[in-house]
C-alpha positions in Angstrom: 60.7 83.0 108.6 62.3 86.1 110.7 65.9 85.9 112.0 67.6 88.6 114.2 71.8 89.1 113.8 73.2 90.3 117.0 76.3 92.0 115.3 76.3 93.8 111.8 80.3 93.8 110.7 81.9 89.8 109.9 80.0 87.4 111.5 76.9 88.5 111.8 76.7 90.2 108.1 77.9 87.1 106.0 75.1 85.3 107.7 72.5 88.0 106.6 73.8 88.5 103.4 73.6 84.9 102.6 70.2 83.8 104.1 69.2 86.2 102.5 70.3 85.0 99.0 68.9 81.5 99.9 65.8 82.7 100.4 63.9 85.8 99.2 60.9 85.8 101.2 62.8 85.4 105.1 62.6 88.6 107.3 66.0 89.7 108.4 66.6 92.3 111.1 70.5 92.9 112.2 71.0 95.0 115.3 74.5 96.7 115.6 75.5 98.7 118.6 78.3 100.8 117.1 77.2 103.4 114.1 79.2 101.3 111.2 78.2 98.0 109.4 80.8 95.8 107.5 83.8 96.9 108.1 87.4 95.9 107.7 88.9 96.3 111.2 91.9 94.8 109.9 92.9 97.5 107.7 92.3 100.4 110.8 96.2 100.8 111.8 96.7 101.4 107.8 93.6 103.6 107.4 95.5 105.5 111.4 98.3 105.8 109.2 97.2 107.3 106.2 98.4 104.5 104.2 94.8 103.7 103.5 93.7 107.3 103.0 90.0 106.1 102.1 87.8 105.9 105.1 84.8 105.0 103.0 87.0 101.9 101.7 87.3 99.8 104.4 83.4 99.8 104.2 82.6 96.7 102.6 78.5 97.8 102.4 77.2 100.6 103.5 73.7 100.4 105.9 72.0 101.6 102.5 73.3 98.5 100.5 71.9 95.8 102.8 68.5 97.9 102.9 67.9 97.4 99.2 67.9 93.8 99.8 65.3 93.4 101.8 67.8 93.7 105.8 66.6 95.7 108.1 69.4 96.7 109.6 69.5 99.0 113.0 72.7 101.1 113.6 73.2 102.1 117.8 70.9 99.4 119.2 72.5 97.4 121.7 71.1 93.8 122.5 70.3 93.8 126.1 69.1 90.4 127.1 68.4 87.2 124.7 65.1 85.1 126.5 65.5 81.8 124.4 62.6 81.1 126.0 59.7 83.0 124.7 62.5 83.5 121.7 62.9 87.0 122.2 65.4 89.6 122.0 65.5 93.0 124.7 67.1 95.7 122.8 68.0 98.8 123.8 67.7 102.6 121.4 70.7 104.4 122.4 69.7 107.0 119.8 67.0 107.2 122.0 67.3 105.9 124.8 64.1 103.3 124.4 64.0 99.3 125.3 61.9 97.3 123.3 61.2 93.5 122.8 61.6 91.7 119.4 60.9 88.4 118.9 62.9 86.0 116.2 62.6 82.6 114.4 66.0 81.8 114.6 68.4 84.2 116.7 72.3 84.7 114.8 74.7 86.1 117.7 78.1 87.7 116.5 78.8 90.0 118.3 82.0 89.6 118.6 84.9 91.1 121.1 85.7 93.8 123.3 89.5 95.0 124.1 90.9 94.1 127.8 91.6 96.6 130.2 93.1 95.9 133.3 91.7 97.7 136.1 94.6 99.5 136.8 95.3 103.0 138.2 95.1 105.7 135.2 93.3 103.2 132.5 90.1 106.6 132.5 93.4 109.5 131.1 92.5 111.4 128.2 94.4 109.8 125.5 94.7 106.4 126.5 93.2 104.7 124.0 92.2 100.9 122.5 91.5 99.8 119.5 88.7 97.8 117.3 86.1 99.5 115.6 85.6 101.9 113.5 84.7 104.8 115.2 87.7 104.1 117.4 90.0 104.3 114.6 88.6 108.2 113.9 89.5 108.8 117.3 92.9 107.6 117.3 93.9 109.2 114.2 92.2 112.5 115.1 94.5 112.4 118.4 98.0 111.9 116.5 98.6 116.1 116.6 101.3 117.7 116.8 101.0 117.4 120.8 101.8 113.4 121.0 105.7 112.7 120.4 105.8 110.2 122.8 103.4 107.3 122.0 103.5 104.0 124.4 101.8 100.6 122.5 101.2 98.2 125.3 100.8 94.5 124.5 103.1 93.4 121.5 100.0 91.1 119.7 99.3 91.6 115.7 97.2 95.3 116.7 99.9 96.3 119.2 103.0 95.3 116.7 100.9 97.2 113.4 100.1 99.9 115.1 103.7 100.7 116.5 104.5 100.8 112.8 101.4 103.1 112.0 102.7 105.6 114.6 106.8 105.4 113.6 104.8 106.3 110.2 103.4 109.0 111.5 107.0 109.9 113.1 106.4 109.7 116.3 108.6 107.9 119.1 107.0 104.3 119.8 108.1 102.2 123.3 106.1 98.7 123.0 105.4 97.1 126.4 105.3 93.6 127.0 104.8 91.2 129.6 106.3 88.5 127.7 109.2 87.4 127.1 108.7 88.1 123.0 105.9 89.5 121.0 103.9 88.2 118.6 103.7 84.5 120.8 101.5 83.3 117.8 104.8 82.8 116.1 107.6 79.9 117.4 110.8 81.8 118.7 112.6 81.1 115.0 110.2 82.9 113.5 108.6 86.4 116.1 112.8 87.3 116.7 112.5 88.4 113.2 110.5 90.7 113.6 111.9 92.4 117.0 115.1 92.6 114.5 112.9 94.3 112.0 111.6 96.9 114.5 114.7 97.7 116.1 116.0 98.8 113.0 113.2 101.4 112.6 113.4 102.6 116.0 110.8 101.3 117.9 111.8 101.0 121.4 110.6 97.7 122.9 110.2 96.6 126.6 109.7 92.5 126.8 109.0 91.0 130.2 107.7 94.1 131.6 104.2 94.2 133.4 102.3 97.7 133.0 100.9 98.7 136.4 99.7 102.6 136.2 99.2 105.6 133.9 99.9 108.5 135.6 99.1 111.9 134.8 96.7 115.3 135.8 94.1 115.2 133.1 95.1 113.8 130.4 98.6 110.7 129.9 102.1 111.7 131.1 103.8 108.5 131.6 103.2 104.8 132.1 104.9 103.0 135.3 105.6 99.5 134.7 107.1 96.4 136.6 110.5 98.0 135.2 110.5 101.5 134.9 108.3 104.3 133.5 108.5 105.6 130.7 106.9 109.1 129.3 103.3 109.1 126.8 101.6 111.8 125.1 99.4 109.1 124.6 98.7 105.4 125.0 97.2 102.6 123.6 96.1 99.0 124.9 96.2 96.3 123.1 96.0 93.8 125.3 94.0 90.6 124.2 90.7 91.2 122.9 87.7 89.3 125.2 84.7 88.2 124.0 81.3 90.1 124.5 79.2 88.4 126.2 78.5 89.1 129.5 75.2 89.9 128.0 73.9 86.6 127.7 74.5 85.4 131.1 71.8 83.4 132.5 70.4 82.5 128.9 71.3 79.2 129.2 73.7 79.5 126.3 76.5 77.4 127.0 80.5 78.8 126.9 83.8 78.4 128.1 85.9 79.5 130.5 86.5 82.9 128.2 82.9 83.4 127.4 83.1 82.3 124.2 80.0 80.2 122.7 80.3 77.4 122.3 78.6 75.9 118.8 79.2 73.0 116.7 80.3 72.7 112.7 77.2 73.6 112.0 77.8 77.1 114.1 74.5 76.4 116.0 74.9 76.2 119.8 73.3 74.0 123.0 69.9 75.5 122.2 67.9 75.5 118.6 67.7 78.1 116.6 70.5 79.9 118.2 73.6 80.2 116.0 77.1 82.1 116.7 79.8 82.6 114.5 82.6 85.6 114.8 85.4 86.9 117.4 82.4 85.4 120.0 82.6 82.2 119.7 84.8 79.1 119.6 85.0 77.4 116.1 86.2 73.6 115.1 90.1 73.3 114.2 91.0 70.4 111.5 94.2 70.1 113.7 93.5 69.8 117.2 90.1 68.2 116.7 88.4 70.2 119.0 87.3 73.5 119.3 89.6 76.9 119.9 89.1 80.3 120.6 90.5 81.9 117.4 89.9 85.8 116.4 90.1 86.6 113.3 88.7 87.7 110.0 88.8 85.3 108.0 87.2 83.0 109.9 84.2 84.9 110.6 83.2 85.5 107.5 83.6 82.1 106.2 81.5 80.9 109.6 79.0 83.3 109.2 78.8 82.1 105.6 77.8 78.5 107.2 75.7 80.1 109.8 73.7 81.6 106.7 73.3 78.8 104.7 72.8 76.8 107.7 69.7 78.9 109.4 68.0 78.7 105.9 67.6 75.2 106.9 71.1 73.7 105.8 73.7 71.3 107.3 76.5 72.7 106.3 79.8 71.5 108.3 82.4 74.2 108.6 86.3 72.0 107.4 88.5 73.7 110.4 90.4 76.7 110.9 94.1 75.6 110.6 94.6 79.8 112.4 96.6 80.9 109.1 97.4 84.4 110.0 100.3 86.6 108.3 101.5 90.3 109.6 103.6 93.4 107.9 106.7 94.2 110.2 107.9 97.2 108.5 109.7 95.6 105.4 109.0 92.5 106.6 105.5 89.8 106.0 105.1 87.3 108.1 102.8 84.5 108.6 102.2 80.6 109.6 99.5 78.2 109.9 98.5 75.2 111.4 100.6 74.5 115.0 103.5 75.9 116.1 105.4 74.1 118.2 104.4 75.1 121.4 100.9 73.5 120.6 102.3 70.3 118.9 104.1 69.4 122.1 100.8 70.3 124.4 98.8 67.9 122.1 101.7 65.4 123.0 102.0 64.8 119.3 105.7 62.9 118.0 106.9 66.0 116.0 109.7 66.8 114.4 111.3 70.3 113.1 113.4 72.1 110.4 114.1 75.6 110.3 115.3 76.5 106.5 117.0 80.4 105.4 116.1 80.6 101.7 115.6 82.9 99.2 112.6 83.9 97.2 114.2 84.4 93.4 117.3 81.9 92.3 121.0 84.3 92.9 121.2 85.5 88.9 118.1 87.2 89.3 118.0 90.8 90.9 117.4 91.1 94.1 116.6 88.0 95.4 115.9 88.0 99.1 116.2 86.0 102.0 113.1 84.2 103.3 112.6 81.7 106.9 110.9 78.6 106.9 110.0 76.9 109.5 107.8 73.5 109.2 106.3 71.6 111.8 105.9 67.7 110.9 104.8 64.6 112.0 107.9 61.9 112.5 106.6 58.7 110.7 104.2 59.7 108.4 105.4 63.3 107.9 102.3 65.1 107.5 102.8 68.4 107.8 101.6 70.1 110.9 102.5 73.7 110.7 104.4 76.2 109.1 106.0 79.8 109.6 107.6 82.2 107.6 109.3 85.9 107.5 111.5 87.7 104.6 110.8 90.5 103.0 108.6 89.3 100.0 107.0 86.1 98.8 106.0 84.7 102.5 102.8 85.2 102.7 101.2 83.3 99.8 104.1 80.6 99.9 102.6 79.7 103.1 99.2 79.3 102.0 100.1 76.8 100.1 100.9 75.2 103.5 97.8 75.9 104.8 96.2 74.3 101.5 98.1 71.2 102.4 98.0 70.8 105.5 94.1 70.9 105.3 94.4 68.4 102.4 96.5 66.2 105.0 99.7 66.9 102.7 103.1 65.3 103.7 106.6 66.5 103.2 107.4 64.3 100.5 104.6 64.6 98.6 104.7 69.0 98.9 108.7 69.1 98.5 107.2 67.5 95.0 104.9 69.3 93.9 105.1 70.8 90.5 105.2 73.9 91.8 105.4 77.6 89.1 109.1 78.6 87.9 110.4 81.7 86.5 113.3 83.5 87.7 111.3 86.6 88.2 109.1 84.8 90.6 110.4 81.4 92.0 113.7 79.3 91.5 113.3 76.0 89.8 113.1 74.3 93.4 111.1 77.0 95.1 111.1 77.7 98.7 108.1 75.7 99.5 110.2 72.1 97.7 113.2 73.4 99.5 112.1 73.7 103.2 110.2 69.9 102.5 112.9 68.9 101.3 114.8 69.0 104.4 112.6 67.2 106.2 114.4 64.2 106.9 
């Protein structure tokens, strides 16, 4: 059996590695458009800022390691077309310009997503960047030289905010432009507001409710123009979201959502026989919504890639479903969320209630307790936990993981409120913050 994997980062390499562990005789070929395999893209802001100085540590496994395990990896090879009728792919070798056809028995599509770049004037000027790949990280890190003093980040999502922090840590003046009226929109207002306070405390300028309209400059960027003003810029980072990189699949017969994400079932199978997909290019089953959703997270990509590998090997493993757990560090605070936001609960017409609790990570008599804010969303009547969000200096993210496990298991606020969590003054109070917020639910 021959498997061709298109895309060699998270989901693709998880699939290939899992199949190899299951089947030592399978022929596995990976085509990756970029220059690197299996790297931690979420670590790029910390590499750029110098927090994680060793670039090589971003790479989970090298090409040589995969090939020693019998996985044939071709870098800078782009699949131009998938032809399901004769189970083939059209491939371009960007190293020498050759184009050739390769045949598969089974196909895994894991091409990820690309940055959204609106068709605005000046987007091609020198000094305008996007951040998606390890190569992008290298380019941006090298570009922030002594001549770069004022940086504009367009977009207030995860990448935009992480990069705003990274640039401030590099000593630059940073302005964030966001079209919405707040940043980090996956979080509800009660939690996102704490991120705004932390950014302002660290001298990041926030321009909310402003649309990027133009980038000005002769050969390189000099300023940006928004719907409300003009701002000096020696460098611009476009962090306006991502879009599944599936344009090459048009006409293939593979079903895709409106945004271009590949539609799969819980076994990562597409509508066409022997073709699988996972990662940022595909939809994923949402446990609470009980339907597919687009949730481009590295955690989801790796899990679903692994499941795809099992099912390529003739298993029938189903993904339990995502609950959208995600976290971010904003200077000295950590933020995390899982399950449904209040907005999502409303959109699903769920009869829900909510509670917001300000508490602490440690008992007040132990040195340096710090405040934590949690928001809990739960179903009225049953009190089933639907979502949780939190922010604070420490102890937030791992507590949100507790909520993620509880949501996955269908726990109620009463059950989690009385769950026997660890207690010792250096770690938590006798009533942990998780217990406290759950017991506040009425």
